[in-house]
C-alpha positions in Angstrom: -50.9 -58.3 33.5 -51.7 -59.7 36.9 -54.9 -59.6 38.5 -56.2 -59.6 42.1 -58.6 -62.4 43.5 -62.0 -62.3 43.1 -64.7 -63.3 40.5 -63.9 -61.0 37.8 -60.3 -61.9 37.8 -61.0 -65.7 37.6 -63.2 -64.7 34.4 -59.8 -62.8 33.1 -57.8 -65.6 34.0 -59.9 -68.1 32.2 -59.9 -66.2 29.0 -56.7 -67.9 27.9 -55.4 -71.2 28.3 -53.2 -72.0 31.7 -49.4 -72.3 31.0 -46.5 -73.2 33.3 -45.1 -69.6 32.8 -47.3 -67.2 33.8 -45.7 -64.8 31.4 -47.1 -66.7 28.6 -50.6 -66.4 29.8 -50.2 -62.7 30.5 -49.1 -62.0 26.9 -51.9 -64.3 25.6 -54.3 -62.4 27.8 -53.1 -59.0 26.8 -53.8 -59.8 23.1 -57.1 -61.0 23.9 -58.2 -58.0 25.9 -56.6 -55.5 23.6 -57.1 -57.1 20.4 -60.8 -57.7 21.3 -61.5 -54.0 22.2 -59.9 -52.9 19.0 -61.9 -55.5 17.1 -65.2 -54.7 18.8 -64.8 -50.7 18.3 -63.6 -51.0 14.8 -66.4 -53.3 13.8 -69.1 -51.1 15.7 -67.7 -47.8 14.0 -67.8 -49.7 10.6 -71.2 -50.9 11.1 -72.5 -47.5 12.3 -70.8 -45.5 9.5 -71.9 -47.5 6.6 -74.5 -46.3 4.4 -77.0 -49.4 4.1 -79.2 -47.6 1.5 -79.2 -49.1 -2.2 -78.5 -52.5 -3.6 -74.9 -52.1 -2.6 -74.2 -50.6 0.8 -71.2 -48.4 1.0 -68.8 -47.7 3.9 -67.5 -44.4 4.9 -64.8 -44.6 2.1 -67.6 -45.2 -0.3 -66.4 -48.9 -1.4 -69.1 -51.6 -0.9 -69.6 -53.7 1.9 -67.1 -56.7 1.5 -64.9 -54.4 -0.8 -62.1 -57.2 -1.8 -64.9 -59.8 -2.0 -66.4 -57.8 -5.0 -63.3 -58.6 -7.0 -63.4 -62.1 -6.1 -67.3 -62.4 -7.0 -66.4 -60.7 -10.2 -64.4 -63.8 -11.3 -67.1 -66.4 -10.4 -69.7 -64.1 -12.5 -67.4 -63.8 -15.3 -67.2 -67.4 -15.7 -70.9 -67.3 -17.3 -70.0 -64.6 -19.5 -68.3 -64.4 -22.8 -64.6 -63.5 -22.9 -64.1 -63.3 -19.1 -60.3 -62.3 -19.6 -61.5 -58.9 -21.1 -61.8 -57.7 -17.4 -58.2 -57.8 -17.1 -58.3 -54.6 -18.7 -58.7 -52.1 -16.3 -61.2 -49.3 -18.1 -63.4 -52.4 -19.2 -63.2 -53.6 -15.7 -64.5 -50.4 -14.3 -67.0 -50.0 -17.0 -68.5 -53.3 -15.9 -68.6 -52.3 -12.2 -70.3 -49.0 -13.0 -73.1 -51.0 -14.6 -73.6 -52.6 -11.2 -72.5 -49.9 -8.9 -73.0 -46.7 -10.7 -70.6 -44.2 -12.0 -67.8 -42.6 -10.0 -67.0 -45.9 -8.0 -63.3 -45.9 -7.0 -61.0 -47.5 -9.6 -60.6 -51.3 -9.2 -58.3 -53.8 -10.9 -58.4 -57.6 -11.4 -55.5 -58.7 -9.5 -55.5 -62.5 -9.3 -54.6 -65.2 -11.9 -57.0 -66.9 -14.1 -57.3 -70.0 -11.9 -59.6 -67.8 -9.6 -62.3 -68.3 -12.4 -62.4 -71.8 -11.6 -62.3 -71.5 -7.9 -64.7 -68.7 -7.5 -67.2 -70.0 -10.2 -69.6 -71.3 -7.5 -70.0 -68.0 -5.7 -71.0 -66.6 -9.1 -74.2 -68.5 -9.3 -75.7 -66.3 -6.5 -76.4 -62.5 -6.3 -73.4 -60.5 -4.5 -74.8 -60.4 -0.9 -76.1 -64.1 -0.9 -72.6 -64.9 -2.2 -70.9 -62.6 0.3 -72.8 -64.3 3.2 -72.0 -67.9 1.7 -68.3 -66.7 1.6 -68.1 -65.5 5.3 -69.9 -68.6 6.4 -67.5 -70.9 4.6 -64.3 -69.0 5.6 -65.3 -68.8 9.3 -66.3 -72.7 9.3 -63.0 -73.7 7.5 -61.1 -71.5 10.3 -63.1 -73.0 13.2 -62.5 -76.6 12.0 -58.5 -76.1 11.2 -58.1 -74.1 14.3 -59.8 -76.4 16.5 -57.6 -79.2 15.3 -54.2 -77.5 14.9 -54.5 -74.7 17.6 -55.9 -77.1 20.2 -57.5 -74.5 22.4 -60.8 -72.5 21.2 -59.4 -69.7 23.2 -56.5 -69.6 21.2 -58.5 -69.7 18.1 -60.4 -66.7 19.8 -57.3 -64.6 20.1 -56.4 -65.1 16.4 -60.0 -64.5 15.2 -59.9 -61.0 17.0 -56.4 -60.1 15.7 -55.9 -57.1 13.5 -55.0 -59.4 10.6 -58.4 -60.9 11.1 -60.1 -57.7 11.5 -58.9 -56.5 8.2 -59.8 -59.6 6.6 -63.5 -59.2 8.0 -63.7 -55.6 6.9 -62.5 -56.0 3.5 -64.1 -59.4 2.6 -60.5 -60.9 2.1 -59.8 -64.5 1.8 -57.4 -64.8 4.7 -59.6 -67.0 6.8 -60.0 -69.5 4.1 -56.3 -69.2 3.1 -55.0 -69.8 6.8 -57.2 -72.7 7.3 -55.8 -74.2 4.2 -52.4 -73.4 5.3 -52.7 -74.9 9.0 -54.1 -78.1 7.1 -51.2 -78.3 4.7 -48.8 -78.3 7.5 -50.7 -81.0 9.5 -51.2 -83.2 6.2 -47.4 -82.8 4.6 -46.4 -86.6 5.9 -50.0 -87.9 6.7 -51.9 -87.0 3.8 -49.6 -85.7 0.9 -52.1 -85.8 -1.7 -54.5 -83.3 0.1 -51.6 -81.3 1.0 -50.7 -81.1 -2.6 -54.1 -80.3 -3.7 -54.6 -77.5 -1.2 -51.2 -75.8 -2.2 -52.3 -75.6 -5.6 -55.6 -74.0 -4.7 -53.7 -71.5 -3.0 -52.0 -70.3 -6.3 -55.0 -68.1 -6.7 -52.9 -66.0 -4.2 -49.3 -66.8 -5.4 -47.5 -64.6 -2.7 -48.8 -67.3 -0.1 -47.2 -70.3 -2.0 -43.9 -69.0 -3.4 -41.7 -70.8 -1.0 -43.4 -74.0 -1.1 -41.5 -75.6 -4.0 -38.3 -74.9 -2.1 -39.6 -76.3 1.2 -41.0 -79.3 -0.6 -37.8 -80.1 -2.5 -35.4 -79.3 0.6 -37.3 -81.9 2.7 -37.8 -84.4 0.1 -41.5 -84.3 0.0 -41.8 -85.4 -3.6 -45.5 -86.7 -3.1 -46.8 -83.4 -2.1 -44.8 -81.8 -4.6 -46.1 -83.7 -7.6 -49.6 -83.7 -6.3 -49.4 -79.7 -6.0 -47.9 -79.7 -9.6 -50.5 -82.1 -11.1 -53.4 -80.1 -9.5 -51.8 -76.7 -10.5 -51.9 -77.7 -14.1 -55.4 -79.0 -13.9 -56.4 -75.7 -12.7 -54.6 -74.0 -15.5 -56.1 -76.1 -17.8 -59.6 -75.4 -16.5 -58.9 -71.6 -16.3 -57.9 -71.9 -20.2 -61.2 -73.8 -20.9 -63.2 -71.0 -19.3 -61.3 -67.9 -20.5 -58.9 -69.0 -23.1 -55.2 -68.6 -23.5 -55.9 -64.9 -23.8 -56.6 -64.9 -20.1 -53.1 -65.8 -19.2 -51.7 -63.4 -21.7 -53.6 -60.6 -20.2 -52.9 -61.2 -16.6 -49.3 -61.4 -17.3 -49.2 -58.3 -19.8 -51.9 -56.1 -18.1 -52.5 -57.5 -14.4 -49.1 -58.0 -13.2 -47.6 -54.5 -14.4 -50.6 -52.8 -12.7 -50.0 -54.4 -9.5 -46.3 -53.1 -9.6 -47.8 -49.5 -10.4 -49.8 -49.8 -7.3 -47.0 -50.5 -5.1 -44.8 -47.8 -6.7 -47.7 -45.1 -6.6 -45.8 -41.9 -5.7 -48.7 -41.0 -3.4 -48.0 -44.1 -1.3 -51.7 -44.9 -1.1 -51.1 -48.7 -0.7 -48.3 -48.4 1.9 -50.3 -48.6 5.1 -51.9 -51.8 3.9 -48.8 -53.7 2.9 -46.4 -54.6 5.7 -43.4 -55.7 3.5 -40.0 -54.6 2.9 -40.3 -53.0 -0.3 -43.3 -50.9 1.0 -41.5 -50.1 4.2 -38.3 -48.7 2.6 -39.4 -47.1 -0.8 -40.4 -44.0 0.8 -36.7 -43.8 1.9 -34.5 -45.1 -0.8 -36.7 -45.1 -4.0 -38.4 -47.8 -6.1 -35.4 -49.0 -7.7 -33.1 -49.4 -4.5 -36.0 -50.9 -2.7 -36.6 -53.4 -5.4 -32.8 -54.4 -5.0 -33.2 -54.8 -1.2 -36.6 -56.8 -1.4 -34.9 -59.0 -3.9 -32.1 -59.8 -1.3 -34.6 -60.5 1.5 -36.6 -62.7 -1.0 -33.2 -64.6 -1.6 -32.6 -64.8 2.1 -36.1 -66.4 2.8 -35.5 -69.1 0.1 -32.3 -70.0 1.6 -33.5 -70.0 5.0 -36.6 -71.8 4.4 -34.7 -74.5 2.2 -31.9 -74.9 5.0 -34.5 -75.3 7.5 -36.5 -77.7 5.7 -33.5 -79.9 4.6 -31.3 -79.8 7.8 -34.1 -79.8 10.5 -37.2 -81.5 8.7 -37.9 -83.4 11.6 -37.8 -80.6 14.1 -40.8 -79.2 16.0 -43.4 -78.8 13.3 -44.7 -75.6 14.9 -41.4 -73.8 14.6 -41.0 -74.8 11.1 -44.4 -73.7 10.1 -43.9 -70.3 11.9 -40.6 -70.0 10.2 -42.2 -70.6 6.6 -44.9 -67.9 7.3 -42.4 -65.3 8.5 -40.1 -66.0 5.5 -43.2 -65.8 3.1 -43.9 -62.4 4.3 -40.4 -61.4 3.9 -40.2 -62.6 0.4 -43.1 -60.8 -1.3 -43.3 -57.3 -1.7 -47.1 -57.7 -2.3 -48.4 -58.8 0.8 -51.5 -57.4 2.4 -51.9 -57.1 5.9 -54.6 -59.5 6.2 -52.4 -62.0 4.7 -50.3 -61.9 7.9 -53.2 -64.2 9.4 -51.3 -67.3 9.2 -48.2 -65.7 10.8 -50.4 -64.4 13.6 -51.9 -67.9 14.0 -48.4 -69.4 14.2 -47.0 -66.7 16.7 -49.8 -67.3 19.0 -49.7 -71.0 19.0 -46.1 -70.8 20.0 -47.1 -68.5 22.9 -50.1 -70.9 24.0 -47.5 -74.1 23.6 -44.8 -72.3 25.7 -42.1 -72.5 22.9 -40.9 -68.8 23.1 -38.6 -67.1 25.6 -38.9 -63.7 26.6 -37.7 -62.2 23.4 -39.6 -64.5 21.3 -42.9 -63.4 23.5 -42.1 -59.8 22.5 -41.6 -60.6 18.7 -45.0 -62.9 18.9 -46.9 -59.7 20.4 -45.0 -57.4 17.6 -46.4 -60.2 14.9 -49.8 -59.9 16.4 -50.0 -56.0 16.1 -47.9 -55.6 12.6 -51.0 -54.8 10.6 -52.2 -52.2 13.0 -48.7 -50.7 13.4 -48.5 -50.7 9.6 -51.5 -48.7 9.5 -49.9 -46.0 11.6 -46.5 -46.1 10.3 -47.7 -46.3 6.7 -49.9 -43.3 7.0 -47.0 -41.2 8.5 -44.6 -42.7 5.7 -42.4 -44.3 8.3 -40.8 -47.9 7.8 -40.6 -50.2 10.7 -43.5 -52.9 10.8 -42.3 -54.5 7.7 -39.0 -55.5 9.5 -40.9 -57.7 12.1 -41.5 -60.8 10.2 -38.1 -61.3 8.8 -36.8 -60.5 12.6 -39.1 -63.2 13.8 -37.9 -65.5 11.2 -34.1 -65.2 12.1 -35.1 -65.6 15.6 -37.1 -68.9 14.8 -34.0 -70.1 12.7 -31.6 -69.4 15.6 -33.9 -71.2 17.9 -34.2 -74.2 15.4 -30.5 -74.6 15.2 -29.6 -74.2 19.0 -32.1 -76.8 19.6 -30.4 -79.1 16.9 -27.1 -78.5 18.6 -27.8 -79.1 22.2 -27.9 -83.0 21.9 -24.7 -83.2 20.2 -23.0 -80.8 22.6 -24.3 -83.1 25.5 -23.0 -86.1 23.8 -19.7 -84.5 23.3 -19.7 -83.5 27.0 
């Protein structure tokens, strides 16, 4: 994407950091312009089609503004009520929502483990919209601080903030800005501040799909201080959740919530397919749920092996490549990964572009990573596979690059 001379072209050129290879800047500029256009038009459409009347404004799908935050807020609210674990029963939970929102609201479920009671308790002190405003303010501040430190250039931060993954996070009131900030900080702190890294990993267990590969990465790389800090803090969170909701909270989470999440993924109508760019959700419509689970398990095992191998053999490799590999493998490993949960991988891919650590195929893959949530919406509504394979392919690319780079000095010495 080249521009002729003039003030307008100078403005467009300055939208992204300078790079030695013009192709990298072109890719970044294209992501900024096209992503920003999609972001602005979607937010404008959302605002204009939302019914702002009433105590809980509804969007055009009749869901409340900040739809997913409603569930998170209910964890904080439940802390101050008797028997919060009762909300893991879907009938009881929707009856409670009906008291707040009126009858006829689309069915919801409580998907997070009981540790969410502890983490979300401060937000339960506020009414819904003040809590939502505080949630967005804290999320944006955390992402800005982590992005400014780890992504180096605020223009790179801006590209990530207008990505499709960030767009879906903003519209849904999800936690991706906070979780991405935490993940960026974790990788920056693994060796410098292992206690902080361990504490943040344990806090992220509120979304287990984001941290399933950390035990393998930490053990493989011998980062035992981080491992034990995470384990100790996680146990403290579990103890806190039991103090608040009783042991029945964990029993109901395992017996009621987890099977319900599986039912959502296996829904014959495929309602969730446009929102989950995972291997399972991409192939279940073609091969069926049972074979789809087997194939997903194979990808999950491959992700564990890839992360364990890379963090053991290439612990001292470029941390950006290791981080990107970890995020790509995390997406490949879980069947239950929302499109907004691709924000960490998006951040890593854009950062590699900005730091000029990708060749021509890598740039194309980074571009596809950026657009994966939008592609999943399109392909998922058409019931077609495709976008769920982008993260695993990017992981294979990064793994090859890590070990190719490792082999070059040995080759040169042999010559």
